[in-house]
LOTIRO-150530 format. One line per field, with one value per atom (N, C-alpha, C): residue number from 1; residue in one letter; atom name; x, y, z. Coordinates in steps of 0.1 Angstrom, whole numbers. Each point is the difference from the previous one (the first is absolute). Example, Ala and Ser with C-alpha at 12.3 -4.5 7.8 and 13.67 -1.06 7.14 Angstrom:
<pts>
num = c(1 1 1 2 2 2);
residu = c(A A A S S S);
atome = c(N CA C N CA C);
px = c(132 -9 9 -4 9 -8);
py = c(-57 12 12 11 11 11);
pz = c(78 0 0 -7 0 8);
</pts>
This chain:
<pts>
num = c(1 1 1 2 2 2 3 3 3 4 4 4 5 5 5 6 6 6 7 7 7 8 8 8 9 9 9 10 10 10 11 11 11 12 12 12 13 13 13 14 14 14 15 15 15 16 16 16 17 17 17 18 18 18 19 19 19 20 20 20 21 21 21 22 22 22 23 23 23 24 24 24 25 25 25 26 26 26 27 27 27 28 28 28 29 29 29 30 30 30 31 31 31 32 32 32 33 33 33 34 34 34 35 35 35 36 36 36 37 37 37 38 38 38 39 39 39 40 40 40 41 41 41 42 42 42 43 43 43 44 44 44 45 45 45 46 46 46 47 47 47 48 48 48 49 49 49 50 50 50 51 51 51 52 52 52 53 53 53 54 54 54 55 55 55 56 56 56 57 57 57 58 58 58 59 59 59 60 60 60 61 61 61 62 62 62 63 63 63 64 64 64 65 65 65 66 66 66 67 67 67 68 68 68 69 69 69 70 70 70 71 71 71 72 72 72 73 73 73 74 74 74 75 75 75 76 76 76 77 77 77 78 78 78 79 79 79 80 80 80 81 81 81 82 82 82 83 83 83 84 84 84 85 85 85 86 86 86 87 87 87 88 88 88 89 89 89 90 90 90 91 91 91 92 92 92 93 93 93 94 94 94 95 95 95 96 96 96 97 97 97 98 98 98 99 99 99 100 100 100 101 101 101 102 102 102 103 103 103 104 104 104 105 105 105 106 106 106 107 107 107 108 108 108 109 109 109 110 110 110 111 111 111 112 112 112 113 113 113 114 114 114 115 115 115 116 116 116 117 117 117 118 118 118 119 119 119 120 120 120 121 121 121 122 122 122 123 123 123 124 124 124 125 125 125 126 126 126 127 127 127 128 128 128 129 129 129 130 130 130 131 131 131 132 132 132 133 133 133 134 134 134 135 135 135 136 136 136 137 137 137 138 138 138 139 139 139 140 140 140 141 141 141 142 142 142 143 143 143 144 144 144 145 145 145 146 146 146 147 147 147 148 148 148 149 149 149 150 150 150);
residu = c(X X X X X X X X X X X X X X X X X X X X X X X X X X X X X X X X X X X X X X X X X X X X X X X X X X X X X X X X X X X X X X X X X X X X X X X X X X X X X X X X X X X X X X X X X X X X X X X X X X X X X X X X X X X X X X X X X X X X X X X X X X X X X X X X X X X X X X X X X X X X X X X X X X X X X X X X X X X X X X X X X X X X X X X X X X X X X X X X X X X X X X X X X X X X X X X X X X X X X X X X X X X X X X X X X X X X X X X X X X X X X X X X X X X X X X X X X X X X X X X X X X X X X X X X X X X X X X X X X X X X X X X X X X X X X X X X X X X X X X X X X X X X X X X X X X X X X X X X X X X X X X X X X X X X X X X X X X X X X X X X X X X X X X X X X X X X X X X X X X X X X X X X X X X X X X X X X X X X X X X X X X X X X X X X X X X X X X X X X X X X X X X X X X X X X X X X X X X X X X X X X X X X X X X X X X X X X X X X X X X X X X X X X X X X X X X X X X X X X X X X X X X X X X X X X X);
atome = c(N CA C N CA C N CA C N CA C N CA C N CA C N CA C N CA C N CA C N CA C N CA C N CA C N CA C N CA C N CA C N CA C N CA C N CA C N CA C N CA C N CA C N CA C N CA C N CA C N CA C N CA C N CA C N CA C N CA C N CA C N CA C N CA C N CA C N CA C N CA C N CA C N CA C N CA C N CA C N CA C N CA C N CA C N CA C N CA C N CA C N CA C N CA C N CA C N CA C N CA C N CA C N CA C N CA C N CA C N CA C N CA C N CA C N CA C N CA C N CA C N CA C N CA C N CA C N CA C N CA C N CA C N CA C N CA C N CA C N CA C N CA C N CA C N CA C N CA C N CA C N CA C N CA C N CA C N CA C N CA C N CA C N CA C N CA C N CA C N CA C N CA C N CA C N CA C N CA C N CA C N CA C N CA C N CA C N CA C N CA C N CA C N CA C N CA C N CA C N CA C N CA C N CA C N CA C N CA C N CA C N CA C N CA C N CA C N CA C N CA C N CA C N CA C N CA C N CA C N CA C N CA C N CA C N CA C N CA C N CA C N CA C N CA C N CA C N CA C N CA C N CA C N CA C N CA C N CA C N CA C N CA C N CA C N CA C N CA C N CA C N CA C N CA C N CA C N CA C N CA C N CA C N CA C N CA C N CA C N CA C N CA C N CA C N CA C N CA C N CA C);
px = c(-76 10 -7 7 -6 -1 -10 -2 9 7 9 -9 2 -8 10 -5 7 -6 8 -6 -6 -9 -5 10 10 11 9 2 8 -8 -13 -8 -1 -2 -1 14 11 13 2 -4 1 -9 -12 -8 6 5 5 14 8 13 -1 8 0 4 -8 3 1 8 2 -2 -5 -2 13 2 12 -1 -12 -3 -7 7 -5 -9 -3 -9 -14 -8 -14 -8 -9 -10 -11 -1 -11 -12 -10 -12 -10 -3 -10 -12 -11 -11 -4 2 4 16 4 15 4 13 6 15 4 14 7 12 8 13 3 13 7 13 9 5 1 5 11 8 10 0 4 1 11 -3 10 12 -3 10 8 -7 6 -4 9 -4 -3 4 -3 -15 -6 -14 -8 -8 -8 -15 -7 -14 -6 -13 -7 -12 -4 -13 -7 -12 -9 -11 -3 -12 -8 -12 -8 -14 -8 -13 -8 1 -8 7 13 7 14 4 14 6 11 7 14 4 14 5 11 5 15 5 14 3 11 4 15 4 14 2 12 3 14 2 12 2 -7 0 -14 -10 -13 -8 -10 -8 -12 -2 -12 -4 -12 -5 -9 0 -8 -8 -13 -8 -1 4 0 -12 -3 -12 -6 -13 -7 -13 -3 -12 -9 -12 -10 -9 1 -8 -11 -11 -12 -12 -8 -10 -11 -1 -9 5 13 7 -6 -1 -3 10 6 10 -4 1 -3 13 3 12 -2 12 -1 -8 -2 -8 -15 -4 -14 -4 9 -3 0 -10 -2 4 9 4 -6 -7 -6 6 2 6 15 7 14 6 11 6 15 6 15 3 9 5 14 2 13 4 13 5 -3 -6 -3 5 9 6 -10 3 -8 -11 -3 -10 5 13 5 -8 -5 -8 -15 -5 -14 -9 4 -8 -1 -12 -2 -5 3 -5 -5 -9 -5 12 0 11 1 -11 0 8 1 8 15 4 14 2 -11 1 -2 -4 -3 -13 1 -12 -5 8 -4 4 -8 4 3 2 5 14 3 11 14 2 13 2 -10 0 1 -8 0 14 5 13 11 0 9 -1 -12 -2 4 -3 4 15 7 15 5 -6 4 -3 -11 -3 10 5 9 15 2 13 9 -7 7 2 12 3 -10 -1 -9 5 -9 3 -11 3 -10 -10 -13 -10 -8 -2 -7 -11 -13 -11 -5 -1 -5 -11 -9 -12 3 0 1 -13 0 -12 2 -10 1 -5 6 -4 -13 -9 -13 0);
py = c(-552 7 12 12 12 -1 6 1 11 -3 10 9 13 10 7 3 8 13 10 12 -3 8 -3 1 9 0 -13 -5 -13 -11 -1 -10 1 12 2 -4 4 -4 -15 -7 -15 -6 5 -5 2 11 4 -5 -5 -5 -13 -2 -12 -12 -11 -12 -12 -9 -13 -12 -10 -13 -7 -5 -8 -14 -5 -13 4 -2 4 -10 -11 -10 6 -5 5 -1 9 -1 -9 -11 -10 3 6 4 -11 -6 -11 6 -7 3 -12 0 11 1 12 2 8 -1 7 0 11 1 12 -1 11 0 11 2 12 -2 11 8 13 10 8 6 10 12 11 13 -1 5 0 9 11 10 -3 -8 -3 -14 -10 -14 -4 8 -3 3 9 2 -12 -6 -12 3 -6 1 -13 -1 -13 2 -11 0 -13 2 -12 0 -12 -2 -11 3 -11 1 -9 -1 13 6 12 13 1 13 -1 11 1 11 -2 10 2 13 3 9 -3 8 -1 6 1 -7 -7 -6 1 -1 1 -10 -6 -9 3 12 5 -7 6 -7 -4 5 -5 0 -8 -1 10 7 8 1 2 1 12 6 12 -3 -2 -2 13 0 12 1 -11 -1 -14 0 -13 1 -10 -1 -11 3 -10 -3 -12 -4 -9 7 -7 9 -3 9 2 -9 2 8 4 7 14 3 14 4 12 5 14 3 14 6 11 8 7 4 7 13 6 12 -3 -13 -4 -3 3 -3 -15 -5 -15 -3 -10 -4 -14 -2 -13 -7 -13 -8 0 -5 -1 14 1 12 -1 11 0 10 -5 8 6 12 6 7 -2 6 15 4 14 3 10 4 2 -7 1 -10 -7 -10 -13 -1 -12 -4 -12 -4 -2 9 -1 7 8 6 -9 -1 -8 10 -4 8 -9 4 -8 -3 -12 -4 10 5 9 12 5 12 -2 -12 -3 -7 1 -5 -15 -7 -14 -2 -8 -2 -15 -8 -15 -6 -9 -8 -14 -3 -13 -1 -11 -1 4 -6 2 15 5 14 9 -2 8 0 -12 -1 7 -1 7 15 5 15 4 -9 3 1 -9 1 13 4 13 11 1 10 1 -12 -1 2 2 2 -13 -11 -13 -6 -5 -5 -10 0 -9 -15 -9 -14 -8 -12 -9 -4 1 -4 -11 -11 -12 -3 0 -3 -14 -7 -14 -2 -9 -3 -14 0 -13 -8 -12 -8 -11 0 -9 -14 -10 -14 -2 -7 -2 -14);
pz = c(499 -8 -6 0 -6 -15 -6 -14 -5 -11 -7 -7 1 -7 -9 -12 -10 -3 -4 -6 -13 -5 -14 -10 1 -9 0 12 1 -7 3 -6 -15 -5 -14 -7 6 -5 0 10 1 -11 -2 -10 -14 -3 -13 -4 10 -3 -8 -10 -8 8 0 8 -9 4 -8 9 -6 7 2 12 3 -8 0 -7 -13 -11 -13 -7 7 -6 -1 -10 -1 12 2 11 -5 8 -4 10 -6 8 -1 11 2 7 -1 8 8 13 8 -1 3 -1 12 4 10 -3 -6 -5 7 4 5 -7 -6 -7 6 1 5 -12 3 -10 6 -9 5 -9 6 -7 -11 -11 -11 4 7 4 12 9 13 4 -4 2 15 10 13 4 -8 2 -5 9 -3 0 -9 -1 -1 0 -2 -8 -7 -7 5 5 4 -10 -5 -8 6 5 5 -7 3 -7 2 11 3 -2 1 -1 -6 -5 -4 8 6 8 -3 0 -3 12 5 11 2 10 3 13 1 13 2 12 4 11 1 11 5 5 5 14 10 13 4 -7 2 -13 -1 -12 0 -10 -2 -14 -3 -13 -1 -12 -3 -13 1 -12 -8 -12 -8 -10 -6 -9 2 1 2 -9 -8 -8 6 1 4 -11 -5 -12 4 3 4 -3 -9 -5 11 10 11 12 -2 11 3 13 4 10 -2 8 5 13 5 3 -6 3 13 6 13 0 -12 -1 -2 0 -2 -14 -10 -14 -2 -7 -2 -14 -2 -13 -2 -10 -3 -12 2 -11 1 -11 0 2 8 3 3 1 3 11 9 11 -3 1 -2 13 4 13 0 12 2 14 0 13 11 11 12 0 -11 -1 -6 -3 -7 -12 0 -12 4 8 5 -10 -9 -10 -13 -5 -12 -11 -13 -11 -11 -8 -11 -10 -5 -9 -12 -5 -12 3 12 4 -4 0 -4 -13 -9 -13 -3 10 -2 -7 -11 -8 0 6 0 14 4 12 -4 -13 -4 6 7 9 -7 -12 -6 -4 -6 -5 13 10 12 7 1 7 -8 -13 -8 2 0 2 14 10 14 1 -6 0 -6 -10 -7 10 6 10 11 4 11 -4 -13 -6 2 -2 1 -14 -3 -13 -5 -13 -6 1 3 1 -6 -5 -6 11 -3 9 -7 7 -5 9 -5 9 -3 11 0 9 -3 8 6 13 7 0 -4 0 11 9 12 -5 5 -3 8 -7 7 5);
</pts>
């Protein structure tokens, strides 16, 4: 299947349009976690988006299911202080970073979190700030730690 490509203007518009959760229940963040929630555009309810939260990354993107399924990652955060990412231009980003859709490169470029105003990687605070960056409505976030039985 071909990857869907967007112009930078289209990607920026999709990122900045106000989005709402279809399921309004709190996000329960566990460690490990793997949550996917569906979102819709406030202005055009047919526009669908997704939010994935896993132990290693948080991803926001757009998808459609008209006659075929495709997804476009718009913003992805990698929360791993040992992470090393090499951008297509050779620049190396060390530690936690964020990928923002870039025309012609999709989400292959990474940037330091500080470039986008993130001051904490504490999960609840970070996720709240991430939702704000993605223009996603505020929702309750509850962090729980799973304890394995020994």
